[in-house]
C-alpha positions as CSV (number, residue, x, y, z in Angstrom):
1,X,0.0,0.1,-0.2
2,X,3.3,2.3,0.7
3,X,4.6,2.1,-2.5
4,X,1.4,2.3,-4.2
5,X,0.4,5.8,-2.6
6,X,3.9,6.4,-3.1
7,X,3.3,5.9,-7.3
8,X,0.1,7.8,-7.3
9,X,1.9,10.7,-5.5
10,X,4.8,10.5,-8.3
11,X,2.0,10.2,-10.8
12,X,0.3,12.9,-9.6
13,X,3.6,15.7,-9.6
14,X,3.7,13.7,-13.3
15,X,0.0,14.9,-14.6
16,X,0.0,17.9,-13.1
17,X,3.8,19.2,-14.9
18,X,1.8,18.3,-18.7
19,X,-1.1,19.8,-17.8
20,X,0.6,22.8,-16.6
21,X,3.1,22.8,-18.7
22,X,2.0,24.9,-22.0
23,X,0.5,27.6,-19.9
24,X,3.8,28.6,-18.2
25,X,7.0,28.8,-20.5
26,X,10.3,28.2,-18.4
27,X,12.7,31.7,-17.9
28,X,15.7,29.5,-17.6
29,X,17.1,28.5,-20.3
30,X,18.2,24.8,-20.8
31,X,20.6,24.6,-23.7
32,X,22.8,27.0,-21.7
33,X,24.8,24.0,-20.3
34,X,27.3,25.3,-17.8
35,X,29.8,22.2,-17.0
36,X,32.0,24.6,-15.3
37,X,33.0,28.3,-14.6
38,X,35.8,29.8,-12.9
39,X,34.9,32.3,-10.4
40,X,38.2,33.1,-8.8
41,X,41.2,33.3,-10.7
42,X,44.6,31.0,-8.5
43,X,47.4,32.6,-7.1
44,X,50.7,31.1,-7.2
45,X,51.2,27.5,-6.9
46,X,48.6,26.8,-9.2
47,X,47.5,23.5,-10.4
48,X,44.8,21.0,-13.1
49,X,42.5,18.9,-11.5
50,X,43.0,16.0,-13.8
51,X,41.6,12.2,-13.7
52,X,44.9,9.8,-14.6
53,X,43.4,6.3,-15.3
54,X,45.8,3.7,-17.0
55,X,45.3,0.7,-19.9
56,X,43.4,-2.2,-17.1
57,X,44.1,-0.5,-14.1
58,X,41.3,-1.5,-11.6
59,X,39.6,0.0,-9.3
60,X,37.4,-0.5,-6.3
61,X,34.8,2.0,-4.1
62,X,32.3,1.6,-1.6
63,X,29.6,4.1,-1.6
64,X,27.3,4.6,1.4
65,X,24.0,6.4,0.7
66,X,21.6,7.2,3.8
67,X,18.0,9.1,2.9
68,X,15.5,9.9,5.6
69,X,12.2,10.8,4.8
70,X,9.5,12.5,6.8
71,X,5.9,13.0,5.3
72,X,3.1,14.9,7.1
73,X,-0.4,14.8,5.2
74,X,-3.5,17.1,7.2
75,X,-7.1,16.6,6.1
76,X,-9.6,15.1,8.5
77,X,-6.8,12.6,10.1
78,X,-3.1,13.5,10.2
79,X,-1.2,10.9,8.3
80,X,2.5,10.7,9.3
81,X,5.4,8.4,6.8
82,X,8.7,8.4,8.3
83,X,11.1,6.0,6.1
84,X,15.2,5.6,6.6
85,X,16.8,3.8,4.6
86,X,20.7,3.1,4.3
87,X,22.5,1.2,1.2
88,X,26.3,0.2,0.7
89,X,27.7,-0.3,-2.6
90,X,30.5,-2.0,-3.5
91,X,31.9,-1.4,-6.8
92,X,34.8,-2.8,-9.4
93,X,36.2,-0.7,-11.8
94,X,38.2,-1.7,-15.0
95,X,39.4,0.9,-17.3
96,X,39.4,-0.8,-20.6
97,X,40.7,1.9,-23.1
98,X,42.0,5.5,-23.0
99,X,41.7,6.9,-26.5
100,X,43.1,10.0,-28.1
101,X,41.6,12.9,-26.3
102,X,42.4,10.5,-23.2
103,X,39.0,10.3,-22.3
104,X,38.5,6.9,-20.2
105,X,36.6,3.9,-21.1
106,X,35.8,2.2,-17.4
107,X,33.7,-1.0,-17.0
108,X,31.8,-0.6,-13.7
109,X,30.7,-4.3,-11.6
110,X,28.2,-4.0,-8.8
111,X,30.3,-6.9,-6.8
112,X,27.5,-6.3,-3.7
113,X,24.9,-4.3,-2.4
114,X,23.2,-4.6,1.4
115,X,20.2,-2.1,2.4
116,X,18.7,-1.9,5.8
117,X,15.7,0.5,6.8
118,X,12.3,1.2,8.0
119,X,8.9,2.3,7.1
120,X,7.3,3.9,10.4
121,X,9.3,0.9,12.3
122,X,8.9,-1.5,10.3
123,X,12.7,-3.2,9.2
124,X,13.1,-3.7,5.4
125,X,16.9,-5.4,4.4
126,X,18.2,-7.0,1.3
127,X,21.6,-8.4,0.8
128,X,22.6,-9.6,-2.9
129,X,24.8,-12.5,-1.8
130,X,21.4,-14.3,-0.8
131,X,18.6,-15.7,-3.8
132,X,15.0,-14.2,-3.4
133,X,11.8,-15.6,-4.5
134,X,10.1,-14.3,-7.6
135,X,8.3,-11.8,-5.2
136,X,11.0,-10.5,-3.5
137,X,13.0,-10.0,-6.9
138,X,9.9,-7.5,-7.6
139,X,10.4,-5.5,-4.3
140,X,13.8,-4.8,-4.7
141,X,14.5,-5.0,-8.7
142,X,16.2,-2.3,-8.8
143,X,19.7,-3.6,-6.5
144,X,18.3,-7.1,-8.6
145,X,19.0,-6.2,-11.8
146,X,22.3,-4.5,-11.0
147,X,23.6,-6.9,-8.8
148,X,27.0,-8.5,-10.2
149,X,26.9,-7.0,-14.0
150,X,28.6,-4.6,-16.1
151,X,28.0,-1.6,-17.4
152,X,30.3,1.0,-19.2
153,X,31.2,4.6,-18.6
154,X,33.4,6.8,-20.5
155,X,34.5,9.9,-18.7
156,X,36.7,12.8,-19.9
157,X,39.9,13.7,-18.0
158,X,38.2,16.3,-16.1
159,X,35.3,13.9,-14.8
160,X,32.7,14.9,-17.4
161,X,30.3,12.1,-17.7
162,X,30.2,11.7,-21.6
163,X,28.5,8.1,-21.7
164,X,27.3,5.3,-20.1
165,X,25.8,1.9,-22.0
166,X,26.1,-1.8,-22.4
167,X,23.2,-1.7,-20.5
168,X,21.1,-4.1,-22.3
169,X,22.0,-7.2,-19.4
170,X,20.6,-5.2,-16.7
171,X,17.1,-4.1,-18.9
172,X,17.3,-7.7,-19.9
173,X,17.4,-8.6,-16.3
174,X,14.8,-5.8,-14.8
175,X,11.9,-7.1,-17.9
176,X,12.6,-10.9,-16.4
177,X,11.6,-9.6,-13.7
178,X,8.7,-8.0,-13.9
179,X,7.4,-10.8,-16.3
180,X,7.4,-8.5,-19.0
181,X,9.6,-11.0,-21.6
182,X,8.3,-10.6,-24.3
183,X,5.2,-7.5,-23.6
184,X,7.6,-4.6,-24.3
185,X,7.8,-2.8,-27.7
186,X,11.5,-1.4,-29.3
187,X,10.1,2.1,-28.3
188,X,8.8,0.6,-24.7
189,X,12.6,-0.8,-24.1
190,X,14.2,2.3,-25.3
191,X,12.1,4.0,-22.7
192,X,13.1,1.6,-20.2
193,X,16.9,1.7,-20.8
194,X,17.1,6.0,-20.5
195,X,15.0,6.0,-17.4
196,X,17.0,3.6,-15.3
197,X,20.7,5.0,-16.6
198,X,19.5,8.3,-15.4
199,X,17.2,7.9,-12.7
200,X,19.5,4.8,-10.9
201,X,22.9,4.3,-12.7
202,X,23.7,8.0,-13.4
203,X,23.2,9.3,-9.6
204,X,26.1,6.7,-8.7
205,X,28.5,7.5,-11.3
206,X,28.6,11.0,-10.0
207,X,29.6,10.1,-7.0
208,X,32.7,8.7,-8.2
209,X,33.7,10.8,-10.7
210,X,33.6,14.5,-10.2
211,X,33.4,17.3,-12.7
212,X,36.7,19.5,-12.3
213,X,36.9,22.8,-14.4
214,X,39.5,22.9,-17.8
215,X,41.3,26.2,-16.2
216,X,44.5,26.0,-13.3
217,X,43.2,25.9,-9.7
218,X,44.9,26.6,-6.6
219,X,44.3,27.3,-2.0
220,X,41.1,29.4,-2.5
221,X,40.0,29.2,-5.9
222,X,35.9,28.5,-6.5
223,X,33.9,27.6,-9.0
224,X,30.2,26.5,-10.1
225,X,28.6,23.4,-12.1
226,X,24.8,24.2,-13.1
227,X,22.7,21.6,-14.2
228,X,18.7,21.6,-15.0
229,X,16.0,19.1,-13.5
230,X,12.0,19.0,-13.3
231,X,10.9,19.3,-10.3
232,X,7.2,19.0,-8.8
233,X,5.7,22.3,-10.8
234,X,9.3,23.6,-11.2
235,X,12.0,23.8,-13.7
236,X,15.3,23.8,-11.6
237,X,18.3,25.5,-12.4
238,X,20.9,23.8,-9.7
239,X,24.1,25.4,-8.9
240,X,26.6,23.4,-7.3
241,X,29.6,25.4,-5.8
242,X,33.2,24.0,-5.0
243,X,36.0,25.5,-3.4
244,X,39.8,24.5,-2.9
245,X,40.2,24.4,0.7
246,X,43.6,23.0,1.2
247,X,46.5,20.9,-0.7
248,X,49.0,18.7,1.1
249,X,51.1,16.0,0.8
250,X,51.1,12.8,1.9
251,X,54.4,10.1,1.1
252,X,55.1,11.8,-2.1
253,X,51.2,12.4,-3.2
254,X,49.4,15.7,-3.5
255,X,45.7,15.7,-1.7
256,X,43.7,17.6,-2.6
257,X,40.4,18.9,-0.4
258,X,37.4,21.1,-2.2
259,X,34.7,22.1,0.0
260,X,30.9,21.8,-1.9
261,X,27.6,23.7,-1.6
262,X,24.1,23.4,-2.8
263,X,21.6,26.0,-4.1
264,X,18.5,26.5,-6.6
265,X,16.8,28.6,-8.9
266,X,13.6,27.9,-9.9
267,X,10.5,28.9,-12.2
268,X,6.9,27.5,-12.7
269,X,3.4,27.9,-11.7
270,X,2.7,27.3,-8.2
271,X,-1.0,26.6,-9.1
272,X,-2.5,23.1,-10.7
273,X,-5.8,21.5,-11.1
274,X,-6.0,18.0,-11.9
275,X,-8.9,15.7,-12.1
276,X,-11.4,18.6,-10.2
277,X,-8.7,19.0,-7.3
278,X,-6.4,22.4,-6.7
279,X,-2.8,22.0,-5.7
280,X,-0.9,25.5,-5.0
281,X,3.4,24.3,-4.1
282,X,5.2,25.8,-2.3
283,X,8.6,27.2,-3.0
284,X,10.5,24.5,-3.1
285,X,13.6,24.3,-0.9
286,X,17.2,22.7,-1.3
287,X,20.6,23.1,0.2
288,X,23.3,20.8,0.0
289,X,27.0,20.6,1.7
290,X,30.5,18.5,1.2
291,X,33.6,17.7,1.2
292,X,35.9,16.1,-1.6
293,X,39.6,14.6,-0.6
294,X,41.1,13.8,-4.4
295,X,45.1,12.9,-5.0
296,X,46.2,14.9,-7.8
297,X,49.5,12.9,-8.3
298,X,47.8,9.8,-9.3
299,X,44.5,11.6,-10.6
300,X,41.6,9.7,-8.6
301,X,38.9,10.5,-6.1
302,X,40.0,9.4,-2.5
303,X,37.0,10.1,-0.7
304,X,33.9,12.1,-0.7
305,X,31.2,13.0,2.1
306,X,28.6,15.2,0.6
307,X,24.5,15.9,2.0
308,X,21.6,17.4,0.9
309,X,18.5,18.3,2.0
310,X,14.7,19.3,0.4
311,X,11.7,20.5,2.2
312,X,8.5,20.9,-0.7
313,X,5.0,21.9,0.8
314,X,1.8,20.9,-1.3
315,X,-1.7,22.4,-0.1
316,X,-4.9,20.9,-2.3
317,X,-8.2,21.7,-2.3
318,X,-11.2,19.6,-3.3
319,X,-14.9,18.3,-3.5
320,X,-15.8,15.8,-1.6
321,X,-19.2,13.5,-3.0
322,X,-21.3,16.0,-1.0
323,X,-20.0,18.7,-3.1
324,X,-18.4,20.1,0.0
325,X,-15.2,21.9,0.5
326,X,-12.3,19.6,1.5
327,X,-8.6,21.0,1.8
328,X,-5.0,19.1,2.8
329,X,-1.6,20.1,2.7
330,X,1.3,17.6,1.9
331,X,5.1,18.3,3.6
332,X,7.5,16.3,3.1
333,X,11.1,16.7,4.2
334,X,14.0,14.4,2.4
335,X,17.8,14.4,3.9
336,X,20.0,12.4,1.8
337,X,23.4,11.7,2.6
338,X,26.5,10.1,0.6
339,X,30.2,8.5,1.2
340,X,32.7,7.4,-1.0
341,X,35.5,5.3,-0.3
342,X,38.6,4.4,-2.3
343,X,38.7,0.7,-0.9
344,X,41.8,-0.9,-2.9
345,X,43.9,0.3,-6.1
346,X,46.0,-2.2,-8.5
347,X,47.6,-1.6,-12.0
């Protein structure tokens, strides 16, 4: 039932967005994608942040993600839902090729996934080393589809994700888990590939590869990266800001510590109507912070800790079967924390 409610809410947000799309033109120029913009000129002792992958190099990372969500729905009655989830991924990287532009072709294999969490106190757990029933595989489809599977990424030496591909085995597994083999059209399969890549895999890959500016930087250098998303009724411009806080030498390696922050700008209608129900979306509140440690001598990420928080409030008004006005309010507060650790490296 909780999953059904979540699906209905997501469908509602998408539906409202479509209904209002023609009425409100965004002021955000999505075609003006800014990969990086150095805001302060580096002082003396500047350097360039670059990944330095080598063919056949092997790396292993652990990604730990902790998510907490508190939802409150107020109407004739009050419904509160509290969820918490902790997921650990162990990911192997194998550098297959380095092309003439120094872009790296890297195979990623998710060797292990362990998850535990609670929904209103009810415990839910998953461990990829176990074999699950057909019904359990459906519940944990996102994990079951990728465990022990390999996909490929193309990464520039500055850390830009150029491509995520080789997903067919993952998607075939996902279709098999959902028992939809033979029932999907080519367009539906392509849509599934794109959605799974961008919603499930890209966020993981982005934790492993940080995009650095093309210009030299130094201590106190500041730069920002902008990217665009659609959230509820809003076109959102996410502004990630970075600053070099410190450079130190350990075991003859230059370790660069970088602080990170997140803010947003948005445009869009606050009001929407769907199936006779009126919705008012308050301005979303989003923030983020973090710390990244990069070994610039070896050209690889050592450690990062980042967190984001979001609040969304929606007023709802409609009519019941007796044509009486009913009102409600929904408040969502979400906090996500991510930790990335280099476990081992071998050439």
